C-alpha positions as a Markdown table, in Angstrom:
| # | Residue | x | y | z |
|---|---|---|---|---|
| 1 | Met | 135.3 | 91.9 | 27.3 |
| 2 | Asn | 136.4 | 93.1 | 30.8 |
| 3 | Ala | 133.0 | 95.1 | 31.7 |
| 4 | Pro | 131.5 | 94.1 | 35.1 |
| 5 | Pro | 129.1 | 91.2 | 35.0 |
| 6 | Ala | 126.0 | 92.1 | 33.2 |
| 7 | Asp | 123.8 | 89.8 | 35.4 |
| 8 | Val | 120.2 | 89.1 | 34.2 |
| 9 | Ala | 119.3 | 92.8 | 33.8 |
| 10 | Ala | 120.6 | 92.9 | 30.4 |
| 11 | Pro | 119.2 | 96.0 | 28.5 |
| 12 | Gly | 117.0 | 95.6 | 25.4 |
| 13 | Pro | 118.4 | 94.5 | 22.2 |
| 14 | Ala | 119.6 | 97.9 | 21.0 |
| 15 | Gly | 121.9 | 98.1 | 24.0 |
| 16 | Glu | 122.8 | 94.6 | 24.7 |
| 17 | Pro | 126.4 | 93.6 | 24.7 |
| 18 | Glu | 127.6 | 91.8 | 21.5 |
| 19 | Arg | 127.9 | 88.5 | 23.0 |
| 20 | Val | 124.6 | 88.6 | 24.9 |
| 21 | Arg | 122.9 | 89.2 | 21.5 |
| 22 | Phe | 125.0 | 86.4 | 19.9 |
| 23 | Trp | 124.1 | 83.8 | 22.6 |
| 24 | Ala | 120.5 | 84.9 | 22.8 |
| 25 | Ala | 120.0 | 84.5 | 19.1 |
| 26 | Leu | 121.2 | 81.0 | 19.3 |
| 27 | Val | 119.4 | 80.0 | 22.5 |
| 28 | Arg | 116.0 | 81.3 | 21.7 |
| 29 | Pro | 115.2 | 78.9 | 18.9 |
| 30 | Leu | 116.6 | 75.9 | 21.0 |
| 31 | Leu | 114.1 | 76.6 | 23.7 |
| 32 | Glu | 111.3 | 75.5 | 21.5 |
| 33 | Arg | 112.7 | 72.0 | 21.0 |
| 34 | Leu | 115.1 | 71.4 | 23.9 |
| 35 | Ala | 114.3 | 71.0 | 27.5 |
| 36 | Thr | 116.7 | 72.7 | 30.1 |
| 37 | Pro | 119.2 | 72.4 | 31.3 |
| 38 | Phe | 121.3 | 72.1 | 28.5 |
| 39 | Tyr | 124.8 | 73.3 | 27.2 |
| 40 | Leu | 125.3 | 75.2 | 23.9 |
| 41 | Phe | 128.8 | 75.3 | 22.3 |
| 42 | Ser | 129.8 | 77.4 | 19.3 |
| 43 | Val | 132.8 | 77.4 | 17.2 |
| 44 | Thr | 132.7 | 81.0 | 16.5 |
| 45 | Pro | 134.2 | 82.2 | 19.9 |
| 46 | Val | 136.9 | 79.5 | 19.5 |
| 47 | Arg | 137.8 | 80.7 | 15.9 |
| 48 | Ala | 138.0 | 84.3 | 17.1 |
| 49 | Ala | 140.1 | 83.4 | 20.1 |
| 50 | Leu | 142.5 | 81.4 | 18.0 |
| 51 | Ala | 142.9 | 84.3 | 15.5 |
| 52 | Glu | 143.5 | 86.8 | 18.3 |
| 53 | Leu | 146.0 | 84.5 | 19.8 |
| 54 | Glu | 147.9 | 84.1 | 16.5 |
| 55 | Ala | 147.9 | 87.6 | 15.7 |
| 56 | Arg | 149.3 | 88.7 | 19.0 |
| 57 | Leu | 152.2 | 86.1 | 18.8 |
| 58 | Ser | 152.4 | 86.1 | 15.1 |
| 59 | His | 156.1 | 87.0 | 15.0 |
| 60 | Leu | 157.2 | 84.1 | 17.4 |
| 61 | Pro | 157.8 | 80.6 | 16.8 |
| 62 | Val | 154.7 | 79.2 | 18.6 |
| 63 | Arg | 152.6 | 76.1 | 18.1 |
| 64 | His | 149.0 | 76.0 | 19.5 |
| 65 | Trp | 147.8 | 72.5 | 21.0 |
| 66 | Leu | 144.2 | 72.0 | 21.6 |
| 67 | Ser | 143.8 | 71.1 | 25.4 |
| 68 | Phe | 141.3 | 68.3 | 25.0 |
| 69 | Lys | 140.5 | 68.1 | 28.5 |
| 70 | Thr | 139.2 | 71.5 | 28.7 |
| 71 | Gln | 136.3 | 70.8 | 26.3 |
| 72 | Pro | 136.0 | 67.0 | 25.4 |
| 73 | Leu | 133.5 | 67.6 | 22.8 |
| 74 | Arg | 133.5 | 65.5 | 19.6 |
| 75 | Pro | 132.5 | 68.3 | 17.2 |
| 76 | Leu | 135.2 | 70.6 | 18.6 |
| 77 | Leu | 137.9 | 67.9 | 18.1 |
| 78 | Arg | 136.7 | 67.2 | 14.5 |
| 79 | Trp | 136.7 | 71.0 | 13.7 |
| 80 | Trp | 140.2 | 71.3 | 15.2 |
| 81 | Arg | 141.4 | 68.4 | 13.1 |
| 82 | Ala | 139.9 | 70.0 | 10.0 |
| 83 | Gln | 142.2 | 72.9 | 10.7 |
| 84 | Asp | 145.1 | 70.6 | 10.5 |
| 85 | Arg | 146.0 | 71.3 | 14.2 |
| 86 | Ala | 147.5 | 69.2 | 16.8 |
| 87 | Val | 145.9 | 68.0 | 20.2 |
| 88 | Glu | 147.2 | 67.5 | 23.6 |
| 89 | Val | 145.7 | 64.5 | 25.6 |
| 90 | Val | 146.1 | 63.6 | 29.3 |
| 91 | Ser | 144.3 | 60.3 | 29.6 |
| 92 | Glu | 143.6 | 57.1 | 27.9 |
| 93 | Phe | 140.1 | 57.9 | 26.8 |
| 94 | Glu | 141.3 | 61.4 | 25.4 |
| 95 | Phe | 144.1 | 59.5 | 23.5 |
| 96 | Leu | 141.7 | 56.9 | 22.0 |
| 97 | Ala | 139.1 | 59.8 | 21.1 |
| 98 | Ala | 141.9 | 61.5 | 19.2 |
| 99 | Arg | 142.8 | 58.4 | 17.3 |
| 100 | Ala | 139.3 | 57.6 | 16.6 |
| 101 | Glu | 138.8 | 61.0 | 15.1 |
| 102 | Gly | 141.8 | 60.4 | 12.6 |
| 103 | Phe | 144.6 | 62.4 | 14.4 |
| 104 | Ala | 148.0 | 61.2 | 13.1 |
| 105 | Pro | 150.4 | 60.2 | 16.0 |
| 106 | Glu | 152.6 | 63.2 | 14.9 |
| 107 | Gln | 149.6 | 65.3 | 15.9 |
| 108 | Ile | 149.1 | 64.1 | 19.4 |
| 109 | Leu | 151.0 | 65.2 | 22.6 |
| 110 | Val | 150.6 | 62.9 | 25.5 |
| 111 | Asn | 150.7 | 64.6 | 28.9 |
| 112 | Gly | 149.5 | 63.8 | 32.3 |
| 113 | Pro | 150.5 | 61.5 | 35.2 |
| 114 | Ala | 150.8 | 57.7 | 35.5 |
| 115 | Lys | 150.5 | 57.2 | 31.7 |
| 116 | His | 153.0 | 54.2 | 31.7 |
| 117 | His | 150.0 | 52.1 | 33.1 |
| 118 | Trp | 147.9 | 52.7 | 30.0 |
| 119 | Leu | 150.0 | 54.2 | 27.1 |
| 120 | Pro | 151.9 | 50.8 | 26.4 |
| 121 | Arg | 148.5 | 49.2 | 25.4 |
| 122 | His | 148.3 | 51.8 | 22.6 |
| 123 | Ala | 151.7 | 52.3 | 21.7 |
| 124 | Val | 152.2 | 53.5 | 18.1 |
| 125 | Pro | 155.2 | 55.2 | 16.3 |
| 126 | Gly | 155.5 | 59.0 | 16.2 |
| 127 | Leu | 154.0 | 60.2 | 19.3 |
| 128 | Ser | 155.2 | 63.2 | 21.5 |
| 129 | Val | 155.2 | 62.1 | 25.0 |
| 130 | Asn | 156.3 | 64.4 | 28.2 |
| 131 | Leu | 157.5 | 62.1 | 30.9 |
| 132 | Asp | 155.9 | 63.0 | 34.3 |
| 133 | Ser | 157.9 | 60.8 | 36.8 |
| 134 | Val | 161.0 | 58.6 | 37.3 |
| 135 | Ala | 158.9 | 55.4 | 37.0 |
| 136 | Glu | 157.4 | 56.7 | 33.6 |
| 137 | Ala | 160.8 | 57.3 | 32.3 |
| 138 | Arg | 162.0 | 53.7 | 33.2 |
| 139 | Ala | 158.8 | 52.1 | 31.8 |
| 140 | Leu | 158.5 | 54.0 | 28.7 |
| 141 | Ala | 162.0 | 54.6 | 27.6 |
| 142 | Pro | 162.4 | 51.1 | 25.8 |
| 143 | Leu | 159.1 | 51.9 | 24.0 |
| 144 | Ala | 160.0 | 55.3 | 23.0 |
| 145 | Arg | 163.5 | 54.0 | 21.4 |
| 146 | Gly | 161.7 | 51.4 | 19.5 |
| 147 | Leu | 158.7 | 53.6 | 18.2 |
| 148 | Gly | 160.6 | 56.9 | 17.6 |
| 149 | Trp | 158.8 | 58.9 | 20.1 |
| 150 | Arg | 159.7 | 62.5 | 20.7 |
| 151 | Leu | 160.2 | 62.6 | 24.4 |
| 152 | Gly | 159.8 | 65.5 | 26.9 |
| 153 | Leu | 160.6 | 66.1 | 30.5 |
| 154 | Arg | 157.8 | 67.6 | 32.6 |
| 155 | Leu | 159.8 | 69.9 | 35.1 |
| 156 | Asn | 158.2 | 70.8 | 38.5 |
| 157 | Thr | 159.3 | 74.3 | 39.1 |
| 158 | Ala | 159.1 | 76.2 | 42.3 |
| 159 | Glu | 156.2 | 78.4 | 40.5 |
| 160 | Glu | 154.0 | 75.3 | 40.7 |
| 161 | Phe | 151.8 | 75.1 | 43.6 |
| 162 | Asp | 148.3 | 74.3 | 44.8 |
| 163 | Pro | 146.2 | 77.6 | 44.3 |
| 164 | Glu | 144.1 | 76.6 | 47.3 |
| 165 | Ser | 147.3 | 75.9 | 49.4 |
| 166 | Pro | 150.2 | 77.8 | 47.9 |
| 167 | Arg | 152.7 | 76.6 | 50.4 |
| 168 | His | 152.3 | 73.2 | 48.9 |
| 169 | Pro | 153.7 | 72.1 | 45.5 |
| 170 | Thr | 151.7 | 70.3 | 42.8 |
| 171 | Gln | 152.0 | 66.6 | 42.1 |
| 172 | Phe | 153.1 | 67.2 | 38.3 |
| 173 | Gly | 156.4 | 66.6 | 36.6 |
| 174 | Leu | 160.0 | 66.0 | 38.0 |
| 175 | Thr | 161.8 | 68.0 | 40.4 |
| 176 | Pro | 165.3 | 69.1 | 39.1 |
| 177 | Thr | 166.8 | 66.6 | 41.4 |
| 178 | Glu | 164.6 | 63.7 | 39.8 |
| 179 | Ala | 165.1 | 65.2 | 36.3 |
| 180 | Arg | 168.9 | 65.0 | 36.2 |
| 181 | Pro | 169.2 | 61.2 | 36.4 |
| 182 | Val | 166.2 | 60.8 | 34.2 |
| 183 | Leu | 167.8 | 62.9 | 31.6 |
| 184 | His | 171.2 | 60.6 | 31.9 |
| 185 | His | 168.9 | 57.5 | 31.7 |
| 186 | Leu | 167.3 | 58.6 | 28.5 |
| 187 | Arg | 170.7 | 59.6 | 27.1 |
| 188 | Arg | 172.0 | 56.1 | 27.9 |
| 189 | Cys | 169.0 | 54.6 | 26.2 |
| 190 | Gly | 169.7 | 56.7 | 23.1 |
| 191 | Arg | 166.8 | 59.0 | 23.4 |
| 192 | Glu | 167.8 | 62.6 | 24.0 |
| 193 | Pro | 164.7 | 64.4 | 25.1 |
| 194 | Glu | 163.5 | 67.2 | 22.9 |
| 195 | Ile | 160.8 | 68.8 | 24.9 |
| 196 | Leu | 161.0 | 70.7 | 28.2 |
| 197 | His | 157.5 | 71.0 | 29.7 |
| 198 | Phe | 156.1 | 72.7 | 32.8 |
| 199 | His | 152.6 | 73.2 | 34.0 |
| 200 | Leu | 151.7 | 76.0 | 36.1 |
| 201 | Arg | 147.9 | 75.9 | 36.9 |
| 202 | Thr | 144.7 | 77.3 | 35.6 |
| 203 | Asn | 144.0 | 81.0 | 35.5 |
| 204 | Val | 147.7 | 82.0 | 35.6 |
| 205 | Thr | 147.5 | 85.6 | 36.8 |
| 206 | Ser | 150.4 | 87.2 | 35.0 |
| 207 | Ala | 153.4 | 86.9 | 32.7 |
| 208 | Arg | 155.6 | 87.1 | 35.9 |
| 209 | Cys | 154.7 | 83.5 | 36.7 |
| 210 | Tyr | 155.8 | 82.4 | 33.3 |
| 211 | Glu | 159.0 | 84.3 | 33.6 |
| 212 | Arg | 160.0 | 82.6 | 37.0 |
| 213 | Ala | 159.2 | 79.1 | 35.5 |
| 214 | Leu | 161.1 | 79.9 | 32.4 |
| 215 | Arg | 164.1 | 81.2 | 34.1 |
| 216 | Glu | 164.3 | 78.2 | 36.4 |
| 217 | Ala | 163.9 | 75.8 | 33.4 |
| 218 | Ala | 166.7 | 77.6 | 31.7 |
| 219 | Ala | 169.0 | 77.3 | 34.5 |
| 220 | Phe | 168.3 | 73.4 | 34.6 |
| 221 | Cys | 168.9 | 73.1 | 31.1 |
| 222 | Ala | 172.3 | 75.1 | 31.2 |
| 223 | Ala | 173.4 | 73.1 | 34.2 |
| 224 | Ala | 172.5 | 69.7 | 32.6 |
| 225 | Arg | 173.8 | 70.8 | 29.2 |
| 226 | Trp | 170.6 | 70.0 | 27.6 |
| 227 | Arg | 169.2 | 71.9 | 24.7 |
| 228 | Pro | 165.5 | 71.1 | 24.1 |
| 229 | Arg | 164.1 | 71.8 | 20.7 |
| 230 | Phe | 160.6 | 72.8 | 22.1 |
| 231 | Val | 159.5 | 74.6 | 25.3 |
| 232 | Asp | 156.1 | 73.6 | 26.3 |
| 233 | Cys | 154.5 | 76.3 | 28.5 |
| 234 | Gly | 151.6 | 74.7 | 30.2 |
| 235 | Gly | 149.0 | 76.6 | 32.1 |
| 236 | Gly | 145.7 | 78.4 | 31.4 |
| 237 | Trp | 145.3 | 82.0 | 30.8 |
| 238 | Pro | 142.3 | 83.7 | 32.4 |
| 239 | Pro | 139.6 | 84.4 | 29.9 |
| 240 | Pro | 138.4 | 88.0 | 29.6 |
| 241 | Gly | 135.4 | 88.8 | 31.7 |
| 242 | Val | 135.6 | 86.2 | 34.4 |
| 243 | Arg | 136.0 | 87.1 | 38.1 |
| 244 | Asp | 136.7 | 85.4 | 41.2 |
| 245 | Arg | 134.0 | 85.0 | 43.8 |
| 246 | Ala | 135.0 | 88.4 | 45.5 |
| 247 | Gly | 134.3 | 90.1 | 42.1 |
| 248 | Arg | 138.0 | 90.7 | 41.1 |
| 249 | Arg | 138.9 | 90.3 | 37.4 |
| 250 | Leu | 141.0 | 87.2 | 37.0 |
| 251 | Asp | 142.9 | 88.8 | 34.1 |
| 252 | Ala | 143.5 | 92.0 | 35.8 |
| 253 | Arg | 147.3 | 91.6 | 35.7 |
| 254 | Phe | 147.4 | 89.6 | 32.6 |
| 255 | Asn | 149.2 | 91.6 | 29.9 |
| 256 | Trp | 149.7 | 90.4 | 26.4 |
| 257 | Asp | 152.6 | 92.8 | 25.5 |
| 258 | Ala | 154.4 | 91.7 | 28.8 |
| 259 | Leu | 154.0 | 87.9 | 27.6 |
| 260 | Arg | 155.1 | 88.7 | 24.2 |
| 261 | Arg | 158.2 | 90.5 | 25.4 |
| 262 | Leu | 158.9 | 87.7 | 27.8 |
| 263 | Leu | 158.9 | 85.0 | 25.1 |
| 264 | Glu | 161.0 | 87.1 | 22.9 |
| 265 | Arg | 163.5 | 87.3 | 25.6 |
| 266 | Ala | 163.2 | 83.7 | 26.5 |
| 267 | Arg | 164.1 | 82.5 | 23.1 |
| 268 | Gly | 167.7 | 83.6 | 24.0 |
| 269 | Trp | 167.6 | 81.4 | 27.3 |
| 270 | Phe | 167.3 | 78.3 | 25.3 |
| 271 | Pro | 170.1 | 77.6 | 22.9 |
| 272 | Gly | 168.7 | 75.5 | 19.9 |
| 273 | Leu | 165.1 | 76.3 | 20.7 |
| 274 | Glu | 162.7 | 75.9 | 17.6 |
| 275 | Glu | 159.3 | 76.5 | 19.1 |
| 276 | Phe | 157.4 | 77.3 | 22.0 |
| 277 | Trp | 154.3 | 75.1 | 22.5 |
| 278 | Leu | 151.1 | 76.5 | 24.2 |
| 279 | Glu | 148.0 | 74.5 | 25.4 |
| 280 | Asn | 145.8 | 77.4 | 26.4 |
| 281 | Gly | 142.6 | 75.4 | 26.4 |
| 282 | Arg | 140.7 | 77.7 | 28.9 |
| 283 | Trp | 141.5 | 80.9 | 27.1 |
| 284 | Leu | 140.5 | 79.5 | 23.7 |
| 285 | Thr | 137.2 | 77.7 | 24.9 |
| 286 | Ala | 135.8 | 79.3 | 27.9 |
| 287 | Arg | 133.9 | 81.8 | 25.8 |
| 288 | Ser | 132.7 | 79.1 | 23.6 |
| 289 | Gly | 129.9 | 77.7 | 25.8 |
| 290 | Val | 126.8 | 78.6 | 27.8 |
| 291 | Leu | 124.7 | 76.8 | 30.3 |
| 292 | Val | 120.9 | 77.4 | 30.2 |
| 293 | Val | 118.7 | 76.7 | 33.0 |
| 294 | Thr | 114.9 | 77.4 | 33.9 |
| 295 | Val | 113.8 | 78.9 | 37.2 |
| 296 | Arg | 111.5 | 76.3 | 38.7 |
| 297 | Asp | 110.6 | 77.9 | 42.1 |
| 298 | Val | 111.2 | 81.0 | 44.2 |
| 299 | Lys | 111.7 | 81.2 | 47.8 |
| 300 | Glu | 112.6 | 84.1 | 50.3 |
| 301 | Arg | 114.1 | 83.9 | 53.7 |
| 302 | Arg | 116.2 | 86.2 | 55.9 |
| 303 | Gly | 116.9 | 88.8 | 53.3 |
| 304 | Leu | 117.9 | 86.3 | 50.4 |
| 305 | Arg | 115.6 | 85.4 | 47.6 |
| 306 | His | 116.3 | 82.0 | 46.0 |
| 307 | Leu | 115.6 | 81.1 | 42.5 |
| 308 | Ile | 115.7 | 77.3 | 42.3 |
| 309 | Cys | 116.8 | 76.0 | 38.9 |
| 310 | Asp | 116.8 | 72.6 | 37.1 |
| 311 | Gly | 120.4 | 73.1 | 36.8 |
| 312 | Gly | 123.5 | 74.5 | 38.6 |
| 313 | Arg | 126.8 | 74.1 | 40.1 |
| 314 | Thr | 126.5 | 70.5 | 41.5 |
| 315 | Leu | 125.5 | 69.2 | 38.2 |
| 316 | Gln | 127.0 | 71.5 | 35.4 |
| 317 | Ala | 129.0 | 74.3 | 36.7 |
| 318 | Leu | 131.6 | 73.3 | 39.4 |
| 319 | Val | 133.9 | 76.3 | 38.4 |
| 320 | Ser | 131.1 | 78.4 | 39.9 |
| 321 | Leu | 132.8 | 77.5 | 43.3 |
| 322 | Trp | 135.8 | 79.8 | 42.5 |
| 323 | Glu | 134.6 | 81.9 | 39.5 |
| 324 | Gln | 131.9 | 84.4 | 38.9 |
| 325 | His | 130.4 | 84.5 | 35.3 |
| 326 | Glu | 128.1 | 87.0 | 33.6 |
| 327 | Leu | 124.6 | 85.7 | 33.0 |
| 328 | Phe | 121.3 | 87.1 | 31.5 |
| 329 | Gly | 117.7 | 86.1 | 31.4 |
| 330 | Leu | 115.2 | 85.4 | 28.7 |
| 331 | Pro | 113.1 | 87.3 | 28.7 |
| 332 | Ala | 115.1 | 90.2 | 30.1 |
| 333 | Arg | 113.7 | 91.5 | 33.5 |
| 334 | Arg | 114.1 | 95.1 | 34.9 |
| 335 | Gly | 113.1 | 96.8 | 38.0 |
| 336 | Pro | 114.3 | 96.8 | 41.7 |
| 337 | Arg | 116.9 | 94.3 | 42.5 |
| 338 | Val | 117.2 | 92.1 | 45.5 |
| 339 | Leu | 120.1 | 90.0 | 46.7 |
| 340 | Thr | 119.4 | 86.7 | 45.0 |
| 341 | Ala | 120.9 | 83.1 | 45.1 |
| 342 | Ile | 120.6 | 81.1 | 41.9 |
| 343 | Thr | 120.6 | 77.4 | 43.0 |
| 344 | Gly | 120.5 | 74.0 | 41.3 |
| 345 | Pro | 118.0 | 71.3 | 41.9 |
| 346 | Thr | 120.1 | 69.0 | 44.1 |
| 347 | Cys | 119.8 | 68.7 | 47.8 |
| 348 | Met | 123.2 | 70.4 | 48.4 |
| 349 | Ala | 123.5 | 73.8 | 50.0 |
| 350 | Phe | 126.8 | 73.9 | 48.0 |
| 351 | Asp | 124.6 | 74.0 | 44.8 |
| 352 | Gln | 124.7 | 77.6 | 44.3 |
| 353 | Leu | 125.4 | 79.0 | 40.8 |
| 354 | Ala | 125.6 | 82.6 | 41.6 |
| 355 | Arg | 124.6 | 85.1 | 44.6 |
| 356 | Arg | 124.1 | 88.8 | 43.5 |
| 357 | Pro | 121.5 | 91.5 | 43.3 |
| 358 | Leu | 119.2 | 90.6 | 40.6 |
| 359 | Pro | 115.7 | 91.8 | 39.4 |
| 360 | Arg | 112.9 | 90.9 | 41.8 |
| 361 | Ala | 110.8 | 90.4 | 38.5 |
| 362 | Leu | 112.5 | 87.1 | 37.8 |
| 363 | Arg | 109.9 | 84.3 | 38.2 |
| 364 | Pro | 109.4 | 80.7 | 37.5 |
| 365 | Gly | 109.7 | 79.7 | 33.9 |
| 366 | Asp | 112.3 | 82.4 | 33.1 |
| 367 | Arg | 115.4 | 81.1 | 31.4 |
| 368 | Leu | 119.0 | 82.0 | 32.6 |
| 369 | Val | 122.0 | 81.9 | 30.4 |
| 370 | Trp | 125.3 | 81.3 | 32.3 |
| 371 | Leu | 128.1 | 82.6 | 30.1 |
| 372 | Asp | 131.7 | 81.3 | 29.7 |
| 373 | Ala | 130.7 | 77.6 | 30.2 |
| 374 | Gly | 133.1 | 76.3 | 27.6 |
| 375 | Ala | 136.0 | 75.3 | 29.8 |
| 376 | Tyr | 135.9 | 72.5 | 32.4 |
| 377 | His | 132.1 | 72.7 | 32.8 |
| 378 | Leu | 131.3 | 69.6 | 30.4 |
| 379 | Pro | 134.2 | 67.3 | 31.8 |
| 380 | Trp | 133.2 | 68.1 | 35.4 |
| 381 | Glu | 129.6 | 67.5 | 34.8 |
| 382 | Thr | 128.0 | 65.1 | 37.4 |
| 383 | Arg | 125.1 | 62.8 | 37.6 |
| 384 | Phe | 123.9 | 63.6 | 41.2 |
| 385 | Ser | 120.3 | 62.3 | 41.3 |
| 386 | His | 120.0 | 63.4 | 37.6 |
| 387 | Gly | 121.0 | 62.4 | 34.1 |
| 388 | Arg | 123.6 | 64.4 | 32.0 |
| 389 | Ala | 122.3 | 67.3 | 30.3 |
| 390 | Ala | 121.7 | 67.7 | 26.5 |
| 391 | Val | 124.4 | 69.4 | 24.4 |
| 392 | Ala | 123.9 | 71.5 | 21.3 |
| 393 | Trp | 126.7 | 72.5 | 18.9 |
| 394 | His | 126.9 | 75.5 | 16.7 |
| 395 | Asp | 129.2 | 75.1 | 13.8 |
| 396 | Gly | 129.0 | 78.7 | 12.5 |
| 397 | Arg | 126.1 | 78.3 | 10.4 |
| 398 | Gln | 123.5 | 76.1 | 12.2 |
| 399 | Val | 122.8 | 74.5 | 15.6 |
| 400 | Arg | 122.2 | 71.0 | 16.2 |
| 401 | Val | 121.8 | 68.6 | 19.2 |
| 402 | Val | 124.8 | 66.4 | 19.5 |
| 403 | Arg | 123.8 | 64.7 | 22.9 |
| 404 | Arg | 120.3 | 64.3 | 24.0 |
| 405 | Ala | 119.4 | 64.5 | 27.8 |
| 406 | Glu | 120.2 | 61.3 | 29.6 |
| 407 | Arg | 117.0 | 59.3 | 30.4 |
| 408 | Phe | 116.3 | 57.3 | 33.6 |
| 409 | Ala | 116.6 | 53.9 | 31.9 |
| 410 | Glu | 120.3 | 55.0 | 30.8 |
| 411 | Trp | 121.1 | 56.5 | 34.1 |
| 412 | Trp | 120.0 | 53.4 | 35.9 |
| 413 | Ala | 121.5 | 51.0 | 33.4 |
| 414 | Gln | 125.1 | 52.0 | 34.4 |
| 415 | Trp | 124.7 | 49.2 | 37.2 |
| 416 | Gly | 125.4 | 45.7 | 35.7 |
């Protein structure tokens, strides 16, 4: 869905966009038994996104890993395992969660930095582990040999940079200069790496970004006489319908045909390649969640109307700092619009979920549903003067509350 943001002034049921109708039907019954703010997640959009992903790349040797950090939700992880699929983890807690939910070591890919400080505590045979640094390689190579790990090298390509400061590189992976001696060291230890990995960033704008990274990675492999069996193309594709703060579509230049053609060509750049690995958590899960808040107060000053809500950016939607999402109201309000800021309940001017023209008819007690809250909203939730929000899960048939709102006693009991 690439239409402009629908905002709150969604038309009546006959003309509502399909996904507004979908979420409204799930949210309305919850409002009778669950106080706002709350998150609602559904497996239905994940299933649809995964089906689309596989259909578009069906003729290519591709394996899809769940990027657990994107939506660390237990019901989702259980559903993913039930599909007999594999999971990518980047922290000790994520690794332990995957093990607790029954993922076999062969179904777990361990990424992320500085894991040599925690992974040895939980070392089990059969893992896939992408080495992020020289120190990791030295510390983990002996374990890898003894436990039969499938090792990979995370390559820091020139395409990897800080989106906020593009002139600066990211902290991830090994530069080619670092990677060559690491490769030699692993070979001396009898552990030929099988995976080449790179991680671009989130909301990768186009297939050209991947092409530059893949060409650089292929050149490194040729120079090092290394033939990885798997090329792990890390980075998040922008989900449809999401815009930057200036209103530009994040997926405006992302083209499926171009990506497919690129992967077809890139197969020839890596002799011995068996599979491409993809970890597109954002693209899979962004559409699978919403944040529901209630308007609690209204103020007007200097040409701007403020809707003060019981949830917002600081607590539940940090990504609103750089993304503009669609939202709608329950009930739908029509009539003249005025420039309106939707703010949260914290004492931060930063706490602004959206600022755009919205119906003046919006009033205290109205509910606002913020779409595309499935990726990075839950893991970046804060407890700024408040407890964590309730969470509901839709398994495709029914909705149940899987986490109740945090109470004061629980919030305060965090201190020993």
